[in-house]
N, CA, C and O atoms as CSV, one atom per row, in Angstrom:
chain,resi,resn,atom,element,x,y,z
A,1,MET,N,N,143.637,53.612,61.938
A,1,MET,CA,C,144.869,54.208,62.408
A,1,MET,C,C,145.296,55.283,61.410
A,1,MET,O,O,145.290,55.058,60.200
A,2,HIS,N,N,145.654,56.409,61.913
A,2,HIS,CA,C,146.090,57.525,61.088
A,2,HIS,C,C,147.617,57.500,60.976
A,2,HIS,O,O,148.325,57.473,61.982
A,3,VAL,N,N,148.098,57.510,59.763
A,3,VAL,CA,C,149.540,57.542,59.502
A,3,VAL,C,C,149.865,58.884,58.857
A,3,VAL,O,O,149.367,59.195,57.775
A,4,LYS,N,N,150.690,59.668,59.514
A,4,LYS,CA,C,150.986,61.013,59.035
A,4,LYS,C,C,152.016,61.034,57.916
A,4,LYS,O,O,151.881,61.815,56.974
A,5,TYR,N,N,153.047,60.192,58.000
A,5,TYR,CA,C,154.116,60.218,57.007
A,5,TYR,C,C,154.371,58.822,56.436
A,5,TYR,O,O,154.408,57.828,57.162
A,6,ASN,N,N,154.543,58.783,55.134
A,6,ASN,CA,C,154.967,57.593,54.400
A,6,ASN,C,C,156.061,58.030,53.435
A,6,ASN,O,O,156.193,59.215,53.129
A,7,PHE,N,N,156.835,57.076,52.965
A,7,PHE,CA,C,157.887,57.366,52.001
A,7,PHE,C,C,157.624,56.596,50.721
A,7,PHE,O,O,157.265,55.419,50.759
A,8,MET,N,N,157.805,57.264,49.580
A,8,MET,CA,C,157.592,56.626,48.289
A,8,MET,C,C,158.734,56.999,47.361
A,8,MET,O,O,159.169,58.149,47.306
A,9,LEU,N,N,159.210,55.995,46.633
A,9,LEU,CA,C,160.257,56.178,45.642
A,9,LEU,C,C,159.785,55.500,44.367
A,9,LEU,O,O,159.354,54.348,44.401
A,10,GLN,N,N,159.861,56.198,43.247
A,10,GLN,CA,C,159.408,55.640,41.981
A,10,GLN,C,C,160.397,55.986,40.882
A,10,GLN,O,O,160.957,57.081,40.849
A,11,THR,N,N,160.601,55.033,39.984
A,11,THR,CA,C,161.442,55.255,38.819
A,11,THR,C,C,160.761,54.639,37.599
A,11,THR,O,O,160.084,53.617,37.698
A,12,THR,N,N,160.953,55.278,36.451
A,12,THR,CA,C,160.331,54.836,35.207
A,12,THR,C,C,161.382,54.853,34.105
A,12,THR,O,O,162.225,55.749,34.046
A,13,LYS,N,N,161.319,53.855,33.239
A,13,LYS,CA,C,162.237,53.769,32.107
A,13,LYS,C,C,161.443,53.416,30.859
A,13,LYS,O,O,160.707,52.429,30.838
A,14,GLN,N,N,161.598,54.232,29.817
A,14,GLN,CA,C,160.972,53.943,28.530
A,14,GLN,C,C,162.017,53.265,27.658
A,14,GLN,O,O,163.043,53.863,27.334
A,15,PHE,N,N,161.758,52.021,27.279
A,15,PHE,CA,C,162.704,51.249,26.485
A,15,PHE,C,C,162.549,51.514,24.990
A,15,PHE,O,O,163.525,51.477,24.240
A,16,SER,N,N,161.336,51.775,24.571
A,16,SER,CA,C,161.049,52.113,23.173
A,16,SER,C,C,159.733,52.882,23.161
A,16,SER,O,O,159.152,53.139,24.215
A,17,LEU,N,N,159.264,53.248,21.975
A,17,LEU,CA,C,157.967,53.925,21.899
A,17,LEU,C,C,156.836,52.996,22.321
A,17,LEU,O,O,155.760,53.463,22.694
A,18,ALA,N,N,157.065,51.694,22.265
A,18,ALA,CA,C,156.008,50.733,22.562
A,18,ALA,C,C,156.082,50.162,23.981
A,18,ALA,O,O,155.101,49.572,24.435
A,19,SER,N,N,157.187,50.309,24.693
A,19,SER,CA,C,157.290,49.664,26.003
A,19,SER,C,C,157.870,50.601,27.058
A,19,SER,O,O,158.804,51.364,26.813
A,20,THR,N,N,157.274,50.506,28.232
A,20,THR,CA,C,157.696,51.290,29.385
A,20,THR,C,C,157.629,50.402,30.619
A,20,THR,O,O,156.760,49.537,30.722
A,21,SER,N,N,158.540,50.615,31.544
A,21,SER,CA,C,158.553,49.863,32.790
A,21,SER,C,C,158.767,50.835,33.941
A,21,SER,O,O,159.454,51.846,33.796
A,22,SER,N,N,158.178,50.518,35.076
A,22,SER,CA,C,158.381,51.349,36.259
A,22,SER,C,C,158.316,50.484,37.505
A,22,SER,O,O,157.789,49.372,37.484
A,23,VAL,N,N,158.857,51.010,38.580
A,23,VAL,CA,C,158.766,50.344,39.878
A,23,VAL,C,C,158.580,51.412,40.948
A,23,VAL,O,O,159.233,52.456,40.933
A,24,SER,N,N,157.679,51.127,41.871
A,24,SER,CA,C,157.412,52.011,43.007
A,24,SER,C,C,157.668,51.244,44.289
A,24,SER,O,O,157.379,50.051,44.384
A,25,VAL,N,N,158.215,51.944,45.277
A,25,VAL,CA,C,158.448,51.368,46.594
A,25,VAL,C,C,157.832,52.308,47.616
A,25,VAL,O,O,158.092,53.511,47.590
A,26,ILE,N,N,157.021,51.771,48.514
A,26,ILE,CA,C,156.354,52.560,49.547
A,26,ILE,C,C,156.702,51.957,50.903
A,26,ILE,O,O,156.684,50.738,51.073
A,27,TYR,N,N,157.021,52.823,51.869
A,27,TYR,CA,C,157.333,52.366,53.218
A,27,TYR,C,C,156.591,53.237,54.221
A,27,TYR,O,O,156.567,54.461,54.095
A,28,SER,N,N,155.992,52.605,55.208
A,28,SER,CA,C,155.291,53.304,56.272
A,28,SER,C,C,156.013,53.064,57.594
A,28,SER,O,O,156.207,51.919,58.003
A,29,LEU,N,N,156.406,54.139,58.257
A,29,LEU,CA,C,157.127,54.025,59.522
A,29,LEU,C,C,156.249,53.496,60.644
A,29,LEU,O,O,156.668,52.619,61.400
A,30,VAL,N,N,155.040,54.019,60.757
A,30,VAL,CA,C,154.165,53.666,61.876
A,30,VAL,C,C,153.682,52.225,61.758
A,30,VAL,O,O,153.750,51.465,62.724
A,31,LEU,N,N,153.198,51.849,60.583
A,31,LEU,CA,C,152.692,50.499,60.383
A,31,LEU,C,C,153.802,49.491,60.109
A,31,LEU,O,O,153.592,48.285,60.236
A,32,ASN,N,N,154.977,49.978,59.735
A,32,ASN,CA,C,156.139,49.167,59.407
A,32,ASN,C,C,155.808,48.157,58.310
A,32,ASN,O,O,156.033,46.955,58.451
A,33,ILE,N,N,155.266,48.687,57.213
A,33,ILE,CA,C,154.975,47.870,56.046
A,33,ILE,C,C,155.780,48.388,54.863
A,33,ILE,O,O,156.188,49.549,54.825
A,34,PHE,N,N,155.995,47.512,53.916
A,34,PHE,CA,C,156.841,47.776,52.763
A,34,PHE,C,C,156.097,47.239,51.550
A,34,PHE,O,O,155.708,46.071,51.538
A,35,ILE,N,N,155.888,48.069,50.524
A,35,ILE,CA,C,155.143,47.676,49.331
A,35,ILE,C,C,156.025,47.911,48.111
A,35,ILE,O,O,156.600,48.987,47.951
A,36,VAL,N,N,156.130,46.901,47.255
A,36,VAL,CA,C,156.880,46.996,46.009
A,36,VAL,C,C,155.874,46.808,44.875
A,36,VAL,O,O,155.082,45.866,44.884
A,37,ASN,N,N,155.916,47.720,43.897
A,37,ASN,CA,C,154.913,47.736,42.841
A,37,ASN,C,C,155.581,47.902,41.470
A,37,ASN,O,O,155.689,49.028,40.983
A,38,PRO,N,N,156.034,46.810,40.833
A,38,PRO,CA,C,156.561,46.915,39.464
A,38,PRO,C,C,155.426,46.931,38.438
A,38,PRO,O,O,154.363,46.350,38.661
A,39,HIS,N,N,155.667,47.603,37.319
A,39,HIS,CA,C,154.647,47.758,36.283
A,39,HIS,C,C,155.330,47.714,34.910
A,39,HIS,O,O,156.369,48.341,34.703
A,40,ILE,N,N,154.730,46.963,33.978
A,40,ILE,CA,C,155.238,46.879,32.604
A,40,ILE,C,C,154.097,47.213,31.653
A,40,ILE,O,O,152.999,46.671,31.780
A,41,TYR,N,N,154.355,48.100,30.704
A,41,TYR,CA,C,153.377,48.519,29.703
A,41,TYR,C,C,153.952,48.211,28.321
A,41,TYR,O,O,155.127,48.460,28.054
A,42,TYR,N,N,153.100,47.665,27.447
A,42,TYR,CA,C,153.543,47.378,26.087
A,42,TYR,C,C,152.408,47.666,25.118
A,42,TYR,O,O,151.276,47.232,25.332
A,43,SER,N,N,152.710,48.393,24.061
A,43,SER,CA,C,151.742,48.680,23.010
A,43,SER,C,C,151.905,47.632,21.917
A,43,SER,O,O,152.916,47.606,21.216
A,44,ILE,N,N,150.908,46.774,21.779
A,44,ILE,CA,C,150.992,45.663,20.831
A,44,ILE,C,C,150.911,46.182,19.399
A,44,ILE,O,O,151.802,45.922,18.590
A,45,VAL,N,N,149.868,46.901,19.092
A,45,VAL,CA,C,149.681,47.571,17.803
A,45,VAL,C,C,149.112,48.948,18.087
A,45,VAL,O,O,149.042,49.366,19.243
A,46,TYR,N,N,148.708,49.651,17.052
A,46,TYR,CA,C,148.293,51.050,17.157
A,46,TYR,C,C,147.321,51.319,18.312
A,46,TYR,O,O,147.551,52.246,19.088
A,47,ASN,N,N,146.253,50.548,18.448
A,47,ASN,CA,C,145.257,50.854,19.477
A,47,ASN,C,C,145.051,49.718,20.480
A,47,ASN,O,O,144.029,49.695,21.165
A,48,TRP,N,N,145.988,48.782,20.585
A,48,TRP,CA,C,145.944,47.709,21.579
A,48,TRP,C,C,147.128,47.832,22.526
A,48,TRP,O,O,148.274,47.935,22.089
A,49,ASP,N,N,146.846,47.823,23.835
A,49,ASP,CA,C,147.869,47.911,24.876
A,49,ASP,C,C,147.717,46.741,25.837
A,49,ASP,O,O,146.635,46.174,25.989
A,50,ILE,N,N,148.819,46.395,26.477
A,50,ILE,CA,C,148.793,45.377,27.523
A,50,ILE,C,C,149.624,45.883,28.700
A,50,ILE,O,O,150.695,46.459,28.506
A,51,ASP,N,N,149.135,45.671,29.910
A,51,ASP,CA,C,149.794,46.093,31.144
A,51,ASP,C,C,149.922,44.906,32.089
A,51,ASP,O,O,149.016,44.078,32.183
A,52,LEU,N,N,151.033,44.828,32.776
A,52,LEU,CA,C,151.215,43.880,33.867
A,52,LEU,C,C,151.635,44.674,35.092
A,52,LEU,O,O,152.651,45.368,35.077
A,53,THR,N,N,150.847,44.566,36.149
A,53,THR,CA,C,151.130,45.250,37.405
A,53,THR,C,C,151.206,44.216,38.516
A,53,THR,O,O,150.337,43.353,38.634
A,54,VAL,N,N,152.246,44.308,39.323
A,54,VAL,CA,C,152.438,43.394,40.449
A,54,VAL,C,C,152.498,44.234,41.719
A,54,VAL,O,O,153.130,45.290,41.742
A,55,GLN,N,N,151.842,43.765,42.768
A,55,GLN,CA,C,151.913,44.416,44.069
A,55,GLN,C,C,152.371,43.378,45.083
A,55,GLN,O,O,151.729,42.342,45.256
A,56,CYS,N,N,153.478,43.658,45.749
A,56,CYS,CA,C,154.027,42.758,46.765
A,56,CYS,C,C,154.023,43.493,48.104
A,56,CYS,O,O,154.611,44.566,48.232
A,57,PHE,N,N,153.360,42.911,49.095
A,57,PHE,CA,C,153.234,43.516,50.412
A,57,PHE,C,C,154.090,42.742,51.409
A,57,PHE,O,O,154.071,41.512,51.439
A,58,PHE,N,N,154.838,43.481,52.222
A,58,PHE,CA,C,155.659,42.885,53.266
A,58,PHE,C,C,155.332,43.598,54.573
A,58,PHE,O,O,155.250,44.826,54.611
A,59,ALA,N,N,155.145,42.827,55.647
A,59,ALA,CA,C,154.824,43.403,56.944
A,59,ALA,C,C,155.815,42.897,57.985
A,59,ALA,O,O,156.383,41.812,57.860
A,60,ASP,N,N,156.004,43.711,59.008
A,60,ASP,CA,C,156.909,43.378,60.106
A,60,ASP,C,C,156.224,42.368,61.032
A,60,ASP,O,O,155.054,42.533,61.378
A,61,ASP,N,N,156.954,41.326,61.431
A,61,ASP,CA,C,156.401,40.377,62.396
A,61,ASP,C,C,156.959,40.692,63.785
A,61,ASP,O,O,157.581,41.734,63.991
A,62,PHE,N,N,156.735,39.802,64.713
A,62,PHE,CA,C,157.167,40.035,66.096
A,62,PHE,C,C,158.681,39.979,66.268
A,62,PHE,O,O,159.205,40.439,67.282
A,63,PHE,N,N,159.387,39.421,65.290
A,63,PHE,CA,C,160.836,39.278,65.382
A,63,PHE,C,C,161.570,40.328,64.549
A,63,PHE,O,O,162.754,40.168,64.253
A,64,ASN,N,N,160.877,41.397,64.174
A,64,ASN,CA,C,161.428,42.505,63.388
A,64,ASN,C,C,162.018,42.044,62.059
A,64,ASN,O,O,163.074,42.517,61.638
A,65,LYS,N,N,161.333,41.125,61.412
A,65,LYS,CA,C,161.707,40.662,60.084
A,65,LYS,C,C,160.525,40.905,59.150
A,65,LYS,O,O,159.374,40.686,59.528
A,66,PHE,N,N,160.812,41.360,57.927
A,66,PHE,CA,C,159.758,41.567,56.949
A,66,PHE,C,C,159.408,40.240,56.290
A,66,PHE,O,O,160.261,39.585,55.691
A,67,ASN,N,N,158.162,39.861,56.406
A,67,ASN,CA,C,157.661,38.638,55.792
A,67,ASN,C,C,156.615,38.984,54.750
A,67,ASN,O,O,155.932,40.001,54.873
A,68,PRO,N,N,156.477,38.151,53.719
A,68,PRO,CA,C,155.447,38.419,52.704
A,68,PRO,C,C,154.057,38.402,53.326
A,68,PRO,O,O,153.710,37.489,54.075
A,69,PHE,N,N,153.281,39.403,53.013
A,69,PHE,CA,C,151.928,39.531,53.549
A,69,PHE,C,C,150.899,39.180,52.492
A,69,PHE,O,O,149.806,38.716,52.818
A,70,GLY,N,N,151.235,39.396,51.235
A,70,GLY,CA,C,150.327,39.082,50.139
A,70,GLY,C,C,150.861,39.639,48.840
A,70,GLY,O,O,151.638,40.595,48.830
A,71,ASN,N,N,150.440,39.035,47.747
A,71,ASN,CA,C,150.858,39.474,46.425
A,71,ASN,C,C,149.649,39.568,45.513
A,71,ASN,O,O,148.653,38.869,45.700
A,72,SER,N,N,149.753,40.438,44.529
A,72,SER,CA,C,148.683,40.606,43.551
A,72,SER,C,C,149.322,40.759,42.175
A,72,SER,O,O,150.236,41.563,41.992
A,73,PHE,N,N,148.832,39.978,41.206
A,73,PHE,CA,C,149.294,40.054,39.827
A,73,PHE,C,C,148.100,40.440,38.960
A,73,PHE,O,O,147.081,39.748,38.965
A,74,ASN,N,N,148.216,41.531,38.220
A,74,ASN,CA,C,147.119,42.026,37.398
A,74,ASN,C,C,147.589,42.186,35.960
A,74,ASN,O,O,148.573,42.874,35.688
A,75,LEU,N,N,146.877,41.547,35.049
A,75,LEU,CA,C,147.166,41.644,33.626
A,75,LEU,C,C,145.957,42.297,32.966
A,75,LEU,O,O,144.820,41.870,33.169
A,76,ARG,N,N,146.212,43.331,32.179
A,76,ARG,CA,C,145.116,44.067,31.541
A,76,ARG,C,C,145.437,44.279,30.072
A,76,ARG,O,O,146.542,44.683,29.708
A,77,ALA,N,N,144.448,43.996,29.239
A,77,ALA,CA,C,144.531,44.300,27.810
A,77,ALA,C,C,143.512,45.400,27.525
A,77,ALA,O,O,142.377,45.344,27.997
A,78,ARG,N,N,143.931,46.403,26.746
A,78,ARG,CA,C,143.054,47.546,26.428
A,78,ARG,C,C,142.961,47.743,24.939
A,78,ARG,O,O,143.936,47.588,24.203
A,79,TRP,N,N,141.775,48.084,24.515
A,79,TRP,CA,C,141.557,48.483,23.142
A,79,TRP,C,C,141.057,49.923,23.149
A,79,TRP,O,O,140.035,50.227,23.764
A,80,ASN,N,N,141.770,50.797,22.473
A,80,ASN,CA,C,141.419,52.201,22.395
A,80,ASN,C,C,140.701,52.436,21.070
A,80,ASN,O,O,141.283,52.255,20.000
A,81,PHE,N,N,139.434,52.839,21.145
A,81,PHE,CA,C,138.650,53.004,19.925
A,81,PHE,C,C,138.568,54.450,19.457
A,81,PHE,O,O,137.884,54.739,18.475
A,82,SER,N,N,139.248,55.358,20.137
A,82,SER,CA,C,139.228,56.755,19.694
A,82,SER,C,C,140.311,57.005,18.652
A,82,SER,O,O,141.276,56.247,18.557
A,83,ASN,N,N,140.152,58.045,17.890
A,83,ASN,CA,C,141.126,58.363,16.832
A,83,ASN,C,C,142.249,59.189,17.347
A,83,ASN,O,O,143.152,59.544,16.590
């Protein structure tokens, strides 16, 4: 199915040099789905980072109510070896 228009809203806040948080919201008119995507980034030490990303999907049912369709929780640790 081809969807011509979607809406996305995103905001980001840097709390310190080591931590940043953001949230994205996506809505599709044709498919009538709603996606919420919060993200947290934290720099542990100079070259170690950790990220937590959550994806929450909501879909319209037959009674025009948004119900949870699925969730995803992703935790990532990174080591940067470049100078």
